[in-house]
C-alpha positions as CSV (number, residue, x, y, z in Angstrom):
1,M,88.6,77.8,106.1
2,R,91.4,79.8,107.7
3,S,90.0,83.3,107.7
4,G,87.1,85.4,106.4
5,R,83.5,84.4,105.6
6,F,82.4,82.7,102.5
7,K,79.3,81.8,100.6
8,V,79.6,78.3,99.1
9,R,77.2,76.8,96.5
10,I,77.2,73.0,96.1
11,A,74.8,72.0,93.2
12,E,71.7,74.0,94.2
13,E,72.4,74.4,97.9
14,E,74.1,77.5,99.3
15,H,75.8,77.8,102.7
16,S,77.7,80.4,104.7
17,L,81.0,79.5,106.2
18,D,82.8,81.3,109.0
19,C,86.4,80.9,110.0
20,G,87.0,77.2,110.8
21,G,84.0,76.1,108.6
22,F,84.1,73.1,106.3
23,A,82.4,72.2,103.0
24,Y,82.7,69.0,101.0
25,L,82.6,69.6,97.3
26,P,82.2,66.2,95.6
27,A,83.8,65.8,92.1
28,G,81.3,66.2,89.4
29,L,78.9,68.6,91.2
30,P,78.9,72.2,90.2
31,H,80.3,74.4,93.0
32,A,81.4,77.9,93.6
33,F,82.6,80.0,96.5
34,L,82.7,83.8,97.2
35,N,84.5,85.9,99.8
36,L,81.7,87.8,101.7
37,T,84.0,90.3,103.2
38,D,86.0,93.2,101.7
39,Q,89.2,91.8,103.2
40,P,91.4,89.1,101.9
41,A,90.4,85.6,103.0
42,E,91.9,82.2,102.9
43,L,90.6,78.7,102.1
44,I,92.4,75.5,102.6
45,I,91.5,73.2,99.7
46,V,92.3,69.5,99.7
47,F,92.1,67.5,96.5
48,A,91.8,63.7,96.5
49,P,93.3,62.5,94.2
50,G,95.8,65.4,94.0
51,G,96.5,67.6,91.1
52,G,94.0,70.4,91.6
53,D,96.8,72.7,92.6
54,K,97.9,73.0,89.0
55,F,94.5,74.5,88.1
56,F,94.6,77.1,90.9
57,A,98.2,77.9,90.0
58,K,97.0,79.1,86.6
59,L,93.6,80.5,87.8
60,A,94.8,82.7,90.7
61,P,97.0,85.1,88.7
62,A,94.4,85.3,85.9
63,T,91.6,86.4,88.4
64,R,93.5,88.8,90.7
65,S,92.6,91.9,88.7
66,A,89.3,93.7,89.2
67,T,88.3,92.8,85.7
68,P,89.6,89.4,84.8
69,D,89.5,88.4,81.1
70,P,86.5,86.0,80.9
71,D,88.0,84.2,77.8
72,E,91.3,83.6,79.6
73,V,89.5,82.3,82.7
74,A,87.2,80.0,80.5
75,A,90.3,78.7,78.7
76,I,92.0,77.8,82.0
77,F,88.9,75.8,83.1
78,E,88.8,74.0,79.7
79,R,92.5,73.1,79.8
80,H,91.8,71.4,83.1
81,G,88.8,69.5,82.0
82,M,86.2,71.7,83.8
83,T,83.4,73.9,82.6
84,L,82.9,77.4,83.9
85,L,79.3,77.9,84.8
86,G,77.6,81.2,85.5
87,P,76.6,83.5,86.8
88,P,79.0,84.1,89.6
89,L,77.7,84.0,93.2
90,A,76.3,87.3,94.6
91,T,76.7,88.5,98.2
92,H,72.9,88.6,98.7
């Protein structure tokens, strides 16, 4: 992680990551992450094998607004062979 502070859920476990933190998110396990600050934050995500960048290239613009369209977001997940699980992470 480059900057900020994140909550990360991997399956049923939750962790907090500070700048420089690391989390391994194995393929096939549900996972989520949430910026715990009110400032922009940055993650470095590495995919092996590659290709995950195509998913985020579509997801990022669709989720930048304060109220993203849930149907549009779900469709992006589906087009990339993923299932959007809920509810989203909460700060507490």
